[in-house]
C-alpha positions as CSV (number, residue, x, y, z in Angstrom):
1,M,151.1,-57.4,73.3
2,V,148.7,-55.3,71.5
3,D,147.8,-51.9,72.7
4,S,143.8,-51.8,73.3
5,L,143.5,-48.2,72.4
6,V,145.2,-48.8,69.0
7,V,142.6,-51.5,68.4
8,L,139.6,-49.4,69.3
9,K,140.8,-46.8,67.3
10,N,141.1,-49.3,64.2
11,L,137.8,-50.7,64.8
12,R,136.2,-47.2,65.1
13,R,137.7,-46.1,61.9
14,L,136.8,-49.3,60.1
15,T,133.2,-49.0,61.4
16,Q,133.0,-45.5,60.2
17,E,134.2,-46.3,56.8
18,K,131.9,-49.2,56.4
19,L,128.9,-47.1,57.4
20,N,130.0,-44.2,55.3
21,I,130.1,-41.9,58.5
22,N,131.6,-38.7,58.7
23,P,133.2,-38.3,61.9
24,I,133.5,-34.6,61.8
25,N,129.9,-34.0,61.1
26,M,127.5,-36.4,62.9
27,I,124.3,-34.4,62.0
28,R,122.7,-34.9,58.9
29,K,119.7,-33.4,57.1
30,K,116.5,-35.2,57.3
31,E,115.7,-37.2,54.1
32,E,112.5,-36.4,52.5
33,R,110.2,-39.5,52.6
34,N,108.0,-40.2,49.7
35,G,105.5,-42.9,49.8
36,P,103.5,-44.6,52.5
37,I,104.0,-44.1,56.4
38,V,105.5,-47.3,57.7
39,I,104.9,-48.3,61.3
40,D,107.1,-51.0,63.0
41,L,104.6,-52.7,65.4
42,T,107.7,-54.5,67.1
43,G,108.8,-51.1,68.5
44,P,107.4,-48.3,70.7
45,D,105.4,-47.2,67.6
46,G,103.3,-50.3,67.8
47,N,102.1,-49.6,71.1
48,A,98.1,-49.3,71.2
49,F,98.1,-46.1,73.0
50,N,100.5,-44.6,70.1
51,L,98.2,-46.1,67.3
52,L,95.2,-44.8,68.9
53,G,97.0,-41.2,69.0
54,L,98.0,-41.7,65.3
55,A,94.4,-42.5,64.4
56,N,93.0,-39.4,65.9
57,Q,95.9,-37.4,64.3
58,F,95.3,-38.8,61.0
59,G,91.4,-38.4,61.4
60,K,91.8,-34.7,62.0
61,Q,94.2,-34.3,59.1
62,L,91.5,-36.2,57.2
63,G,89.0,-33.6,58.2
64,W,87.0,-35.9,60.5
65,D,84.8,-34.3,63.1
66,P,85.3,-35.2,66.5
67,K,82.3,-37.6,66.6
68,R,83.8,-39.5,63.8
69,R,87.0,-39.8,65.5
70,G,85.5,-40.7,68.7
71,E,83.6,-43.5,67.2
72,L,86.7,-44.8,65.5
73,N,88.5,-45.0,68.8
74,T,85.6,-46.8,70.6
75,E,85.6,-49.5,67.7
76,M,89.5,-49.6,68.1
77,I,89.4,-50.4,71.8
78,S,86.4,-52.6,71.6
79,G,88.3,-55.7,71.1
80,D,92.1,-56.9,71.5
81,Y,95.2,-55.8,70.2
82,E,94.5,-57.5,66.8
83,N,91.0,-55.8,66.4
84,L,92.8,-52.4,67.0
85,L,95.1,-53.2,64.2
86,Q,92.4,-54.4,61.9
87,V,90.5,-51.2,62.4
88,F,93.6,-49.0,61.9
89,D,94.5,-50.9,58.8
90,R,90.8,-50.7,57.5
91,E,90.8,-46.8,57.9
92,F,94.4,-45.8,57.0
93,G,95.7,-48.8,55.3
94,S,95.6,-46.8,51.9
95,F,98.6,-44.6,53.3
96,V,100.0,-46.4,56.2
97,I,101.9,-49.9,56.3
98,L,101.9,-51.6,59.4
99,E,105.1,-54.0,59.8
100,R,105.4,-56.9,62.2
């Protein structure tokens, strides 16, 4: 009979080798990202409230005044989720990619 502990250890070792994981040091440095910001709409980042928050944050970073950010927020919530995405993409699509 096969020892299940041996099987699990071998499976773990093979998985670590395949994924190139060093079991001694599982903390890695954050890689610098170049290029556009990518938002996965199928995950929690695609939540409408998150996108509204990002729109406000990006507006601040772009130097928009509170009135302009408020108008954008109003336009984004004036319709359904697809409208929110279209407005977000129109305003920030030059540096943000939305993935479905």
